[in-house]
N, C-alpha and C positions, 0 to 999 in steps of 0.2 A: 378144453381149449383155453378157457379163461385163466386157468392156473399157469399155463405156459406164457400167456400174454402178461400176466401179473409178474411172473419171474423175470421175463425180459425187461419189463418196465423198471423193476427194482435194480437190475444190473445196469440199465441205462442211467438211472438216477444216481447210483453209486459212482459210476465212472464220471458223470458230470460233476458231482461233488468233489471227487478227487482232483479233477482237472481244475476246478475253481480254486481249491486249496493250493494246488501247485502254482497257479497264476498269482495268487495272493502272496505266497512265500517268495516267488520270483520277484514280484514288485517290491517287497520289503527288502530283499537282498540288494536290489538296484538302488533303493533309497539309502541304505546303509553304506554301500560302496561309494556313492556320490558324497556322502558325509565324510567318510574317511579320506577321500580324495581332496575335499575342501580343507580338511584339517591338516593334511600333509602340505598343501600349498601355503597355508598360514604359518606353519612351522618353518618352512623354507624361507618365507619372507622375514620372519623373526631372526633366523640364523644369519641372513644377509645383513640385516641391520646390526646385529651383535658383532659380526666380523668387521664391518666397516667402523664401528665405534672403537674396537680394539686396535685396528690399523691406525686410526687417528689419535690414539693415546687417550681416549675418553673412557678408561676402564676403572677409574677410582670408585665410582658409585655403583658398580655392578656387583651383584651377589656372587659369592663363590659357590659354584655348583659344577657338576661334571661338564656341562656344555660350555660354560664360560672358561673354565680351567683348560679344557682341551683346545679351545680357540686361542687362548692366550699363550699356551705352551706349544704352539704349532712347530716351533723349531727344535723341540726336544724329543724327536722321534726315537732316540736311542734308549729311552726309558722303557724298561720291560713292561709289556702289556699296554703300552700307550700307542694308540693308532692315530696317525695324522688325520686331522679333521677335514681339511681342504687342501 
């Protein structure tokens, strides 16, 4: 009888450890998801500021990169492979 009780106890402990691991991983996923969401919001804020500067003609001091170039050339959507940014 003690062997059966010991086996059942081991199964219970294993299930409990697996459940704990699952909860820890789920918590980590939740933290990472919130981090990506915050990062996405920061990028959107930056994009809005960038677009506003371009609309106001304050683009002389901007670096040339895909984001700034796309926002600056918004009227040139007939260029092959060029997608309108906003």
